[in-house]
NUFIMAR-443173 format. One record per residue (C-alpha): residue in three letters; x, y, z. Coordinates in nm, 2 decimals. Example, Ala and Ser with C-alpha at 12.3 -4.5 7.8 and 13.67 -1.06 7.14 Angstrom:
2
REC | Ala | 1.23 | -0.45 | 0.78;
REC | Ser | 1.37 | -0.11 | 0.71;
This chain:
227
REC | Met | 2.04 | -0.60 | 0.28;
REC | Ile | 1.97 | -0.57 | -0.07;
REC | Glu | 1.86 | -0.18 | -0.13;
REC | Phe | 1.67 | -0.05 | -0.43;
REC | Glu | 1.62 | 0.29 | -0.59;
REC | Leu | 1.25 | 0.37 | -0.53;
REC | Glu | 1.05 | 0.58 | -0.81;
REC | Ile | 0.70 | 0.68 | -0.70;
REC | Phe | 0.47 | 0.69 | -1.00;
REC | Gln | 0.18 | 0.88 | -0.95;
REC | Gly | 0.21 | 0.78 | -0.55;
REC | His | 0.27 | 0.45 | -0.63;
REC | Pro | 0.61 | 0.27 | -0.56;
REC | Ile | 0.85 | 0.11 | -0.79;
REC | Ile | 1.18 | -0.07 | -0.81;
REC | Arg | 1.38 | -0.22 | -1.07;
REC | Glu | 1.55 | -0.54 | -1.06;
REC | Gly | 1.72 | -0.68 | -1.34;
REC | Glu | 1.43 | -0.72 | -1.67;
REC | Asn | 1.19 | -0.70 | -1.38;
REC | Ile | 1.01 | -0.34 | -1.28;
REC | Ile | 0.83 | -0.40 | -0.95;
REC | Leu | 0.51 | -0.24 | -0.79;
REC | Leu | 0.53 | -0.28 | -0.40;
REC | Asp | 0.17 | -0.33 | -0.29;
REC | Thr | 0.08 | -0.41 | 0.11;
REC | Gly | -0.27 | -0.41 | 0.01;
REC | Ser | -0.26 | -0.75 | -0.24;
REC | Pro | -0.19 | -1.05 | -0.04;
REC | Thr | -0.09 | -1.22 | -0.44;
REC | Thr | 0.15 | -1.15 | -0.64;
REC | Ile | 0.11 | -1.12 | -1.00;
REC | His | 0.40 | -1.16 | -1.26;
REC | Thr | 0.46 | -1.20 | -1.58;
REC | His | 0.57 | -1.56 | -1.54;
REC | Gln | 0.51 | -1.85 | -1.27;
REC | Asp | 0.85 | -1.80 | -1.12;
REC | Leu | 0.99 | -1.50 | -0.97;
REC | Thr | 1.34 | -1.44 | -0.86;
REC | Phe | 1.39 | -1.14 | -0.63;
REC | Cys | 1.63 | -1.05 | -0.39;
REC | Asp | 1.82 | -1.41 | -0.48;
REC | Glu | 1.52 | -1.59 | -0.31;
REC | Gln | 1.23 | -1.78 | -0.54;
REC | Phe | 0.86 | -1.73 | -0.56;
REC | Arg | 0.56 | -1.87 | -0.72;
REC | Cys | 0.31 | -1.62 | -0.84;
REC | Glu | -0.03 | -1.57 | -1.04;
REC | Thr | 0.04 | -1.47 | -1.40;
REC | Asn | -0.36 | -1.37 | -1.42;
REC | His | -0.53 | -1.27 | -1.08;
REC | Met | -0.89 | -1.42 | -1.03;
REC | Gly | -0.88 | -1.47 | -1.44;
REC | Ile | -0.91 | -1.07 | -1.49;
REC | Leu | -0.57 | -0.91 | -1.42;
REC | Ser | -0.24 | -0.96 | -1.54;
REC | Ser | 0.09 | -0.73 | -1.57;
REC | Gln | -0.02 | -0.63 | -1.89;
REC | Asp | -0.35 | -0.50 | -1.73;
REC | Leu | -0.19 | -0.38 | -1.46;
REC | Ser | 0.03 | -0.18 | -1.68;
REC | Glu | -0.23 | -0.04 | -1.84;
REC | Leu | -0.42 | 0.08 | -1.54;
REC | Leu | -0.13 | 0.25 | -1.40;
REC | Gly | -0.02 | 0.42 | -1.70;
REC | Thr | 0.32 | 0.25 | -1.65;
REC | Arg | 0.47 | -0.03 | -1.74;
REC | Val | 0.57 | -0.30 | -1.46;
REC | Thr | 0.61 | -0.71 | -1.48;
REC | Thr | 0.52 | -0.73 | -1.10;
REC | Leu | 0.27 | -0.64 | -0.87;
REC | Leu | 0.51 | -0.78 | -0.54;
REC | Gly | 0.22 | -0.87 | -0.32;
REC | Thr | 0.23 | -0.94 | 0.11;
REC | Asn | 0.30 | -1.32 | 0.02;
REC | Cys | 0.61 | -1.23 | -0.09;
REC | Leu | 0.70 | -0.91 | 0.08;
REC | Ser | 0.64 | -1.07 | 0.44;
REC | His | 0.98 | -1.31 | 0.36;
REC | Phe | 1.18 | -0.95 | 0.48;
REC | Lys | 1.15 | -0.67 | 0.67;
REC | Val | 1.10 | -0.37 | 0.41;
REC | Leu | 1.19 | -0.03 | 0.48;
REC | Leu | 1.06 | 0.24 | 0.25;
REC | Asp | 1.20 | 0.57 | 0.25;
REC | Tyr | 0.97 | 0.76 | 0.00;
REC | Ser | 1.21 | 1.10 | 0.08;
REC | Gly | 1.52 | 0.93 | 0.02;
REC | Gln | 1.37 | 0.73 | -0.27;
REC | Lys | 1.54 | 0.40 | -0.15;
REC | Ala | 1.34 | 0.08 | -0.03;
REC | Lys | 1.59 | -0.16 | 0.14;
REC | Phe | 1.48 | -0.54 | 0.17;
REC | Met | 1.60 | -0.67 | 0.51;
REC | Gly | 1.67 | -1.03 | 0.63;
REC | Arg | 1.47 | -1.18 | 0.89;
REC | Glu | 1.77 | -1.15 | 1.16;
REC | Glu | 1.80 | -0.78 | 1.12;
REC | Gly | 1.61 | -0.56 | 1.35;
REC | Val | 1.34 | -0.29 | 1.30;
REC | Pro | 1.48 | 0.03 | 1.26;
REC | Gly | 1.26 | 0.36 | 1.43;
REC | Thr | 1.00 | 0.34 | 1.65;
REC | Gln | 0.80 | -0.01 | 1.68;
REC | Ile | 0.44 | -0.08 | 1.74;
REC | Asn | 0.28 | -0.41 | 1.67;
REC | Thr | 0.02 | -0.41 | 1.37;
REC | Asp | -0.27 | -0.67 | 1.32;
REC | Ser | -0.31 | -0.80 | 0.96;
REC | Leu | -0.61 | -0.93 | 0.78;
REC | Met | -0.57 | -1.17 | 0.49;
REC | Gly | -0.16 | -1.05 | 0.49;
REC | Val | -0.21 | -0.73 | 0.47;
REC | Pro | -0.12 | -0.50 | 0.72;
REC | Leu | -0.37 | -0.28 | 0.94;
REC | Ile | -0.30 | 0.04 | 1.18;
REC | Glu | -0.52 | 0.28 | 1.36;
REC | Val | -0.57 | 0.63 | 1.31;
REC | Glu | -0.75 | 0.93 | 1.47;
REC | Ile | -0.99 | 1.16 | 1.22;
REC | Ala | -1.23 | 1.40 | 1.37;
REC | Asn | -1.16 | 1.22 | 1.74;
REC | Gln | -1.25 | 0.89 | 1.60;
REC | Ile | -1.01 | 0.59 | 1.60;
REC | His | -1.05 | 0.41 | 1.23;
REC | Lys | -0.87 | 0.08 | 1.15;
REC | Leu | -0.73 | 0.12 | 0.78;
REC | Phe | -0.59 | -0.13 | 0.55;
REC | Leu | -0.22 | -0.03 | 0.52;
REC | Asp | -0.14 | 0.00 | 0.12;
REC | Thr | 0.15 | 0.08 | -0.05;
REC | Gly | -0.02 | 0.04 | -0.39;
REC | Ala | -0.28 | 0.32 | -0.31;
REC | Lys | -0.23 | 0.67 | -0.45;
REC | Leu | -0.48 | 0.79 | -0.27;
REC | Ser | -0.63 | 0.68 | 0.11;
REC | Tyr | -1.02 | 0.60 | 0.12;
REC | Leu | -1.28 | 0.63 | 0.38;
REC | Asp | -1.63 | 0.50 | 0.40;
REC | Val | -1.89 | 0.77 | 0.26;
REC | Asp | -2.04 | 0.81 | 0.59;
REC | Phe | -1.75 | 0.98 | 0.74;
REC | Thr | -1.71 | 1.27 | 0.39;
REC | Ser | -2.05 | 1.30 | 0.32;
REC | His | -2.07 | 1.65 | 0.52;
REC | Leu | -1.72 | 1.77 | 0.38;
REC | Glu | -1.69 | 1.96 | 0.09;
REC | Asn | -1.49 | 1.77 | -0.20;
REC | Gln | -1.18 | 1.92 | -0.34;
REC | Gly | -1.24 | 1.75 | -0.67;
REC | Thr | -1.27 | 1.41 | -0.84;
REC | Glu | -0.98 | 1.18 | -0.93;
REC | Gln | -0.96 | 0.88 | -1.15;
REC | Asp | -0.80 | 0.59 | -0.96;
REC | Phe | -0.84 | 0.19 | -1.00;
REC | Tyr | -0.83 | -0.10 | -0.77;
REC | Pro | -0.72 | -0.46 | -0.88;
REC | Gly | -1.05 | -0.65 | -0.95;
REC | Leu | -1.25 | -0.34 | -0.99;
REC | Gly | -1.09 | -0.17 | -1.28;
REC | Ala | -1.09 | 0.22 | -1.29;
REC | Phe | -1.31 | 0.43 | -1.14;
REC | Thr | -1.39 | 0.78 | -1.00;
REC | Thr | -1.41 | 0.93 | -0.67;
REC | Pro | -1.43 | 1.26 | -0.54;
REC | Val | -1.10 | 1.36 | -0.29;
REC | Tyr | -1.14 | 1.51 | 0.04;
REC | Glu | -0.84 | 1.69 | 0.23;
REC | Ile | -0.84 | 1.57 | 0.57;
REC | Thr | -0.62 | 1.60 | 0.85;
REC | Thr | -0.51 | 1.21 | 1.03;
REC | His | -0.35 | 1.15 | 1.33;
REC | Phe | -0.09 | 0.87 | 1.39;
REC | Glu | 0.07 | 0.84 | 1.77;
REC | Gly | 0.04 | 1.19 | 1.82;
REC | Tyr | 0.21 | 1.34 | 1.47;
REC | Gly | -0.09 | 1.52 | 1.27;
REC | Phe | -0.06 | 1.51 | 0.88;
REC | Ser | -0.30 | 1.60 | 0.57;
REC | Ala | -0.37 | 1.33 | 0.33;
REC | Arg | -0.59 | 1.32 | 0.04;
REC | Tyr | -0.91 | 1.07 | 0.09;
REC | Gly | -1.17 | 0.93 | -0.18;
REC | Asn | -1.45 | 0.71 | -0.16;
REC | Leu | -1.44 | 0.35 | -0.31;
REC | Pro | -1.68 | 0.19 | -0.52;
REC | Thr | -2.00 | 0.03 | -0.35;
REC | Ile | -1.90 | -0.31 | -0.37;
REC | Met | -1.56 | -0.23 | -0.20;
REC | Val | -1.74 | -0.04 | 0.05;
REC | Gln | -1.98 | -0.32 | 0.16;
REC | Thr | -1.69 | -0.53 | 0.16;
REC | Leu | -1.50 | -0.32 | 0.42;
REC | Arg | -1.77 | -0.28 | 0.60;
REC | Gly | -1.82 | -0.65 | 0.65;
REC | Leu | -1.44 | -0.68 | 0.78;
REC | Gly | -1.53 | -0.40 | 1.06;
REC | Ile | -1.24 | -0.17 | 0.86;
REC | Asn | -1.32 | 0.18 | 0.82;
REC | Gly | -1.09 | 0.24 | 0.48;
REC | Ile | -0.77 | 0.23 | 0.31;
REC | Leu | -0.45 | 0.46 | 0.44;
REC | Gly | -0.21 | 0.49 | 0.11;
REC | Tyr | 0.05 | 0.74 | -0.02;
REC | Asp | 0.04 | 1.02 | 0.23;
REC | Phe | 0.13 | 0.79 | 0.50;
REC | Phe | 0.47 | 0.68 | 0.34;
REC | Asn | 0.52 | 1.04 | 0.22;
REC | Lys | 0.51 | 1.17 | 0.65;
REC | Phe | 0.71 | 0.86 | 0.76;
REC | Lys | 0.97 | 0.64 | 0.65;
REC | Val | 0.83 | 0.29 | 0.75;
REC | Cys | 0.97 | -0.03 | 0.85;
REC | Leu | 0.75 | -0.32 | 0.79;
REC | Asp | 0.79 | -0.65 | 0.96;
REC | Leu | 0.50 | -0.81 | 0.79;
REC | Lys | 0.55 | -1.17 | 0.94;
REC | Asp | 0.56 | -1.07 | 1.34;
REC | Gly | 0.33 | -0.82 | 1.31;
REC | Leu | 0.57 | -0.50 | 1.35;
REC | Met | 0.63 | -0.20 | 1.16;
REC | Gly | 0.90 | 0.05 | 1.27;
REC | Tyr | 0.84 | 0.45 | 1.19;
REC | Glu | 1.03 | 0.81 | 1.20;
REC | Leu | 0.91 | 1.14 | 1.04;
REC | Asn | 1.06 | 1.18 | 0.74;
REC | Lys | 1.30 | 1.48 | 0.68;
């Protein structure tokens, strides 16, 4: 097990290893790095330096508003069991032989990105679980009747920066209720998610509520309430 100090920069989880400044992003199946080769936790990985020809580490740094060298996606994260403790400000990368702490549930994934189900307004929603998202997101059909709490700028890799209205919505997961800030994604992303049968994205507020351990390879998640 290797433990890192976890920095939350405007809702984004960041760790440092040597000269690498790493954004942990379960919403991305791809890892982006300054070089094609990355040594992380004593393992070697091949990376993209310019995802789809439009997103490099420098581009990502500009969108985030802070310097990063690496976006660590699920193709690398799946090699470990990853414990994210936002309240304790630490991230642990555990070996495959170690157990998943907390209450365990099975999780699905799509293109390597984990999926969980939550209940909102007595409806079950299937959402991508995205550590890289400072806001959560729902289809505009589910928020059109709500009063927004203002607007906020966000970004999505490949789409760039955008502005969204923000809604405070009570969300339930495994019997626990918490308030989460939801926005609306750009139309092209909404259409893509609809085509996949996905209702949106669950981001920062989930990890702020729960200590989470993800075993992406075996489709397991352990969770417990943050203290």
